[in-house]
PyMOL Python script that loads the backbone (N, CA, C, O; Angstrom):
from pymol import cmd

cmd.read_pdbstr("""\
ATOM      1  N   MET A   1     -11.607  -8.988  -4.940  1.00  0.00           N
ATOM      2  CA  MET A   1     -10.537  -8.382  -4.042  1.00  0.00           C
ATOM      3  C   MET A   1      -9.476  -7.658  -4.876  1.00  0.00           C
ATOM      4  O   MET A   1      -9.162  -8.029  -6.007  1.00  0.00           O
ATOM      5  N   ASP A   2      -8.997  -6.709  -4.310  1.00  0.00           N
ATOM      6  CA  ASP A   2      -7.887  -5.960  -4.958  1.00  0.00           C
ATOM      7  C   ASP A   2      -6.581  -6.637  -4.944  1.00  0.00           C
ATOM      8  O   ASP A   2      -6.355  -7.563  -4.165  1.00  0.00           O
ATOM      9  N   SER A   3      -5.671  -6.174  -5.830  1.00  0.00           N
ATOM     10  CA  SER A   3      -4.350  -6.868  -5.726  1.00  0.00           C
ATOM     11  C   SER A   3      -3.276  -5.917  -5.907  1.00  0.00           C
ATOM     12  O   SER A   3      -3.501  -4.787  -6.340  1.00  0.00           O
ATOM     13  N   CYS A   4      -2.091  -6.329  -5.589  1.00  0.00           N
ATOM     14  CA  CYS A   4      -0.815  -5.477  -5.764  1.00  0.00           C
ATOM     15  C   CYS A   4      -0.555  -5.359  -7.201  1.00  0.00           C
ATOM     16  O   CYS A   4      -0.698  -6.347  -7.921  1.00  0.00           O
ATOM     17  N   ASP A   5      -0.157  -4.139  -7.712  1.00  0.00           N
ATOM     18  CA  ASP A   5       0.144  -3.972  -9.152  1.00  0.00           C
ATOM     19  C   ASP A   5       1.518  -4.494  -9.417  1.00  0.00           C
ATOM     20  O   ASP A   5       1.853  -4.791 -10.564  1.00  0.00           O
ATOM     21  N   HIS A   6       2.357  -4.620  -8.360  1.00  0.00           N
ATOM     22  CA  HIS A   6       3.655  -5.145  -8.603  1.00  0.00           C
ATOM     23  C   HIS A   6       3.891  -6.696  -8.730  1.00  0.00           C
ATOM     24  O   HIS A   6       4.568  -7.201  -9.626  1.00  0.00           O
ATOM     25  N   CYS A   7       3.244  -7.407  -7.710  1.00  0.00           N
ATOM     26  CA  CYS A   7       3.353  -8.826  -7.628  1.00  0.00           C
ATOM     27  C   CYS A   7       2.001  -9.544  -7.815  1.00  0.00           C
ATOM     28  O   CYS A   7       1.973 -10.775  -7.825  1.00  0.00           O
ATOM     29  N   ASN A   8       0.967  -8.869  -7.952  1.00  0.00           N
ATOM     30  CA  ASN A   8      -0.403  -9.500  -8.147  1.00  0.00           C
ATOM     31  C   ASN A   8      -0.915 -10.204  -6.919  1.00  0.00           C
ATOM     32  O   ASN A   8      -1.899 -10.936  -7.027  1.00  0.00           O
ATOM     33  N   SER A   9      -0.358 -10.046  -5.837  1.00  0.00           N
ATOM     34  CA  SER A   9      -0.884 -10.690  -4.507  1.00  0.00           C
ATOM     35  C   SER A   9      -2.201  -9.978  -4.093  1.00  0.00           C
ATOM     36  O   SER A   9      -2.384  -8.783  -4.328  1.00  0.00           O
ATOM     37  N   PRO A  10      -3.079 -10.742  -3.487  1.00  0.00           N
ATOM     38  CA  PRO A  10      -4.343 -10.012  -2.996  1.00  0.00           C
ATOM     39  C   PRO A  10      -3.959  -9.150  -1.811  1.00  0.00           C
ATOM     40  O   PRO A  10      -3.109  -9.469  -0.979  1.00  0.00           O
ATOM     41  N   VAL A  11      -4.684  -7.993  -1.811  1.00  0.00           N
ATOM     42  CA  VAL A  11      -4.600  -6.999  -0.654  1.00  0.00           C
ATOM     43  C   VAL A  11      -6.001  -6.783  -0.242  1.00  0.00           C
ATOM     44  O   VAL A  11      -6.902  -6.935  -1.068  1.00  0.00           O
ATOM     45  N   SER A  12      -6.247  -6.440   0.975  1.00  0.00           N
ATOM     46  CA  SER A  12      -7.496  -6.146   1.634  1.00  0.00           C
ATOM     47  C   SER A  12      -7.930  -4.787   1.220  1.00  0.00           C
ATOM     48  O   SER A  12      -7.121  -3.984   0.755  1.00  0.00           O
ATOM     49  N   GLU A  13      -9.225  -4.504   1.381  1.00  0.00           N
ATOM     50  CA  GLU A  13      -9.699  -3.126   0.996  1.00  0.00           C
ATOM     51  C   GLU A  13      -9.133  -2.135   2.064  1.00  0.00           C
ATOM     52  O   GLU A  13      -8.905  -0.960   1.779  1.00  0.00           O
ATOM     53  N   LYS A  14      -8.923  -2.645   3.265  1.00  0.00           N
ATOM     54  CA  LYS A  14      -8.318  -1.675   4.222  1.00  0.00           C
ATOM     55  C   LYS A  14      -6.932  -1.355   3.792  1.00  0.00           C
ATOM     56  O   LYS A  14      -6.541  -0.205   3.988  1.00  0.00           O
ATOM     57  N   PHE A  15      -6.126  -2.228   3.227  1.00  0.00           N
ATOM     58  CA  PHE A  15      -4.707  -1.992   2.897  1.00  0.00           C
ATOM     59  C   PHE A  15      -4.881  -1.098   1.645  1.00  0.00           C
ATOM     60  O   PHE A  15      -3.973  -0.286   1.465  1.00  0.00           O
ATOM     61  N   VAL A  16      -5.774  -1.111   0.858  1.00  0.00           N
ATOM     62  CA  VAL A  16      -5.874  -0.218  -0.384  1.00  0.00           C
ATOM     63  C   VAL A  16      -6.266   1.081   0.102  1.00  0.00           C
ATOM     64  O   VAL A  16      -5.744   2.074  -0.405  1.00  0.00           O
ATOM     65  N   ARG A  17      -7.116   1.199   1.020  1.00  0.00           N
ATOM     66  CA  ARG A  17      -7.582   2.484   1.588  1.00  0.00           C
ATOM     67  C   ARG A  17      -6.371   3.239   2.269  1.00  0.00           C
ATOM     68  O   ARG A  17      -6.281   4.466   2.229  1.00  0.00           O
ATOM     69  N   VAL A  18      -5.514   2.489   2.849  1.00  0.00           N
ATOM     70  CA  VAL A  18      -4.383   3.158   3.566  1.00  0.00           C
ATOM     71  C   VAL A  18      -3.202   3.454   2.613  1.00  0.00           C
ATOM     72  O   VAL A  18      -2.649   4.553   2.654  1.00  0.00           O
ATOM     73  N   PHE A  19      -2.789   2.436   1.709  1.00  0.00           N
ATOM     74  CA  PHE A  19      -1.601   2.463   1.010  1.00  0.00           C
ATOM     75  C   PHE A  19      -1.693   2.775  -0.484  1.00  0.00           C
ATOM     76  O   PHE A  19      -0.656   2.955  -1.123  1.00  0.00           O
ATOM     77  N   ALA A  20      -2.807   2.840  -1.024  1.00  0.00           N
ATOM     78  CA  ALA A  20      -2.888   3.060  -2.415  1.00  0.00           C
ATOM     79  C   ALA A  20      -2.575   4.462  -2.764  1.00  0.00           C
ATOM     80  O   ALA A  20      -2.793   5.370  -1.962  1.00  0.00           O
ATOM     81  N   VAL A  21      -2.046   4.675  -3.990  1.00  0.00           N
ATOM     82  CA  VAL A  21      -1.903   6.034  -4.416  1.00  0.00           C
ATOM     83  C   VAL A  21      -3.226   6.597  -4.789  1.00  0.00           C
ATOM     84  O   VAL A  21      -4.236   5.898  -4.858  1.00  0.00           O
ATOM     85  N   ASP A  22      -3.202   7.892  -5.032  1.00  0.00           N
ATOM     86  CA  ASP A  22      -4.517   8.655  -5.340  1.00  0.00           C
ATOM     87  C   ASP A  22      -5.377   7.916  -6.422  1.00  0.00           C
ATOM     88  O   ASP A  22      -6.604   7.909  -6.324  1.00  0.00           O
ATOM     89  N   SER A  23      -4.791   7.354  -7.354  1.00  0.00           N
ATOM     90  CA  SER A  23      -5.463   6.679  -8.486  1.00  0.00           C
ATOM     91  C   SER A  23      -6.125   5.307  -8.060  1.00  0.00           C
ATOM     92  O   SER A  23      -6.905   4.712  -8.804  1.00  0.00           O
ATOM     93  N   GLY A  24      -5.757   4.849  -6.812  1.00  0.00           N
ATOM     94  CA  GLY A  24      -6.270   3.595  -6.334  1.00  0.00           C
ATOM     95  C   GLY A  24      -5.275   2.404  -6.538  1.00  0.00           C
ATOM     96  O   GLY A  24      -5.574   1.276  -6.145  1.00  0.00           O
ATOM     97  N   GLU A  25      -4.086   2.674  -7.161  1.00  0.00           N
ATOM     98  CA  GLU A  25      -3.191   1.562  -7.427  1.00  0.00           C
ATOM     99  C   GLU A  25      -2.419   1.331  -6.138  1.00  0.00           C
ATOM    100  O   GLU A  25      -2.083   2.199  -5.333  1.00  0.00           O
ATOM    101  N   VAL A  26      -2.185   0.001  -6.066  1.00  0.00           N
ATOM    102  CA  VAL A  26      -1.279  -0.414  -4.862  1.00  0.00           C
ATOM    103  C   VAL A  26       0.050  -0.913  -5.546  1.00  0.00           C
ATOM    104  O   VAL A  26       0.210  -1.975  -6.146  1.00  0.00           O
ATOM    105  N   LEU A  27       0.917   0.033  -5.335  1.00  0.00           N
ATOM    106  CA  LEU A  27       2.246  -0.134  -5.982  1.00  0.00           C
ATOM    107  C   LEU A  27       3.161  -1.150  -5.341  1.00  0.00           C
ATOM    108  O   LEU A  27       4.119  -1.614  -5.960  1.00  0.00           O
ATOM    109  N   ALA A  28       2.870  -1.496  -4.103  1.00  0.00           N
ATOM    110  CA  ALA A  28       3.675  -2.584  -3.374  1.00  0.00           C
ATOM    111  C   ALA A  28       2.795  -3.052  -2.184  1.00  0.00           C
ATOM    112  O   ALA A  28       1.950  -2.320  -1.668  1.00  0.00           O
ATOM    113  N   CYS A  29       3.043  -4.276  -1.801  1.00  0.00           N
ATOM    114  CA  CYS A  29       2.324  -4.889  -0.690  1.00  0.00           C
ATOM    115  C   CYS A  29       3.355  -5.512   0.219  1.00  0.00           C
ATOM    116  O   CYS A  29       4.557  -5.525  -0.046  1.00  0.00           O
ATOM    117  N   PRO A  30       2.789  -6.054   1.359  1.00  0.00           N
ATOM    118  CA  PRO A  30       3.946  -6.801   2.248  1.00  0.00           C
ATOM    119  C   PRO A  30       4.563  -7.885   1.696  1.00  0.00           C
ATOM    120  O   PRO A  30       5.606  -8.285   2.213  1.00  0.00           O
ATOM    121  N   ASN A  31       4.057  -8.495   0.633  1.00  0.00           N
ATOM    122  CA  ASN A  31       4.622  -9.638  -0.011  1.00  0.00           C
ATOM    123  C   ASN A  31       5.759  -9.310  -0.936  1.00  0.00           C
ATOM    124  O   ASN A  31       6.552 -10.200  -1.242  1.00  0.00           O
ATOM    125  N   CYS A  32       5.885  -8.145  -1.381  1.00  0.00           N
ATOM    126  CA  CYS A  32       6.927  -7.767  -2.287  1.00  0.00           C
ATOM    127  C   CYS A  32       7.798  -6.488  -1.960  1.00  0.00           C
ATOM    128  O   CYS A  32       8.543  -5.972  -2.794  1.00  0.00           O
ATOM    129  N   THR A  33       7.630  -6.014  -0.636  1.00  0.00           N
ATOM    130  CA  THR A  33       8.426  -4.964  -0.198  1.00  0.00           C
ATOM    131  C   THR A  33       8.575  -5.073   1.372  1.00  0.00           C
ATOM    132  O   THR A  33       7.795  -5.753   2.038  1.00  0.00           O
ATOM    133  N   ALA A  34       9.528  -4.426   1.871  1.00  0.00           N
ATOM    134  CA  ALA A  34       9.784  -4.616   3.263  1.00  0.00           C
ATOM    135  C   ALA A  34       8.753  -3.812   4.077  1.00  0.00           C
ATOM    136  O   ALA A  34       8.354  -2.717   3.681  1.00  0.00           O
ATOM    137  N   ASN A  35       8.346  -4.352   5.174  1.00  0.00           N
ATOM    138  CA  ASN A  35       7.367  -3.681   6.113  1.00  0.00           C
ATOM    139  C   ASN A  35       7.888  -2.322   6.481  1.00  0.00           C
ATOM    140  O   ASN A  35       7.105  -1.397   6.695  1.00  0.00           O
ATOM    141  N   VAL A  36       9.129  -2.182   6.559  1.00  0.00           N
ATOM    142  CA  VAL A  36       9.717  -0.905   7.011  1.00  0.00           C
ATOM    143  C   VAL A  36       9.250   0.203   6.028  1.00  0.00           C
ATOM    144  O   VAL A  36       8.856   1.301   6.419  1.00  0.00           O
ATOM    145  N   GLY A  37       9.320  -0.151   4.769  1.00  0.00           N
ATOM    146  CA  GLY A  37       8.883   0.792   3.702  1.00  0.00           C
ATOM    147  C   GLY A  37       7.457   1.189   3.898  1.00  0.00           C
ATOM    148  O   GLY A  37       7.162   2.379   3.796  1.00  0.00           O
ATOM    149  N   ILE A  38       6.578   0.323   4.162  1.00  0.00           N
ATOM    150  CA  ILE A  38       5.182   0.501   4.263  1.00  0.00           C
ATOM    151  C   ILE A  38       5.030   1.394   5.462  1.00  0.00           C
ATOM    152  O   ILE A  38       4.299   2.379   5.359  1.00  0.00           O
ATOM    153  N   ALA A  39       5.660   1.137   6.599  1.00  0.00           N
ATOM    154  CA  ALA A  39       5.579   2.024   7.716  1.00  0.00           C
ATOM    155  C   ALA A  39       6.005   3.510   7.488  1.00  0.00           C
ATOM    156  O   ALA A  39       5.449   4.461   8.038  1.00  0.00           O
ATOM    157  N   GLU A  40       6.980   3.599   6.677  1.00  0.00           N
ATOM    158  CA  GLU A  40       7.558   4.932   6.320  1.00  0.00           C
ATOM    159  C   GLU A  40       6.495   5.654   5.557  1.00  0.00           C
ATOM    160  O   GLU A  40       6.241   6.812   5.887  1.00  0.00           O
ATOM    161  N   VAL A  41       5.853   5.100   4.581  1.00  0.00           N
ATOM    162  CA  VAL A  41       4.813   5.692   3.812  1.00  0.00           C
ATOM    163  C   VAL A  41       3.590   6.089   4.661  1.00  0.00           C
ATOM    164  O   VAL A  41       2.976   7.140   4.482  1.00  0.00           O
ATOM    165  N   ALA A  42       3.295   5.211   5.559  1.00  0.00           N
ATOM    166  CA  ALA A  42       2.076   5.489   6.393  1.00  0.00           C
ATOM    167  C   ALA A  42       2.392   6.754   7.341  1.00  0.00           C
ATOM    168  O   ALA A  42       1.527   7.607   7.544  1.00  0.00           O
ATOM    169  N   MET A  43       3.618   6.824   7.884  1.00  0.00           N
ATOM    170  CA  MET A  43       4.034   7.881   8.658  1.00  0.00           C
ATOM    171  C   MET A  43       3.979   9.317   7.819  1.00  0.00           C
ATOM    172  O   MET A  43       3.447  10.325   8.285  1.00  0.00           O
ATOM    173  N   ARG A  44       4.561   9.261   6.612  1.00  0.00           N
ATOM    174  CA  ARG A  44       4.520  10.445   5.871  1.00  0.00           C
ATOM    175  C   ARG A  44       3.235  10.888   5.495  1.00  0.00           C
ATOM    176  O   ARG A  44       2.929  12.080   5.542  1.00  0.00           O
ATOM    177  N   ARG A  45       2.407   9.933   5.098  1.00  0.00           N
ATOM    178  CA  ARG A  45       0.945  10.413   4.723  1.00  0.00           C
ATOM    179  C   ARG A  45       0.206  10.873   5.986  1.00  0.00           C
ATOM    180  O   ARG A  45      -0.719  11.676   5.862  1.00  0.00           O
ATOM    181  N   ALA A  46       0.538  10.440   7.120  1.00  0.00           N
ATOM    182  CA  ALA A  46      -0.122  10.869   8.342  1.00  0.00           C
ATOM    183  C   ALA A  46       0.270  12.350   8.648  1.00  0.00           C
ATOM    184  O   ALA A  46      -0.572  13.085   9.163  1.00  0.00           O
ATOM    185  N   ARG A  47       1.490  12.803   8.356  1.00  0.00           N
ATOM    186  CA  ARG A  47       1.938  14.122   8.416  1.00  0.00           C
ATOM    187  C   ARG A  47       1.337  15.023   7.431  1.00  0.00           C
ATOM    188  O   ARG A  47       1.100  16.202   7.696  1.00  0.00           O
ATOM    189  N   GLU A  48       1.083  14.473   6.273  1.00  0.00           N
ATOM    190  CA  GLU A  48       0.470  15.332   5.192  1.00  0.00           C
ATOM    191  C   GLU A  48      -0.950  15.662   5.362  1.00  0.00           C
ATOM    192  O   GLU A  48      -1.447  16.624   4.775  1.00  0.00           O
ATOM    193  N   THR A  49      -1.687  14.822   6.223  1.00  0.00           N
ATOM    194  CA  THR A  49      -3.070  15.199   6.425  1.00  0.00           C
ATOM    195  C   THR A  49      -3.366  16.058   7.579  1.00  0.00           C
ATOM    196  O   THR A  49      -4.523  16.412   7.804  1.00  0.00           O
TER     197      THR A  49
END
""", "prot")
cmd.dss("prot")
cmd.show_as("cartoon", "prot")
cmd.util.cbc("prot")
cmd.orient("prot")
């Protein structure tokens, strides 16, 4: 299972597919960052595609 590079918490493959940077790194997960930040990244990426 993949893990967050910041806090080492496990993350699902689906989370990695959506929130990892291009290199596959997960810089933050719900355990170490506010869900609001994750939502903002998701909206920004949706606009970019």
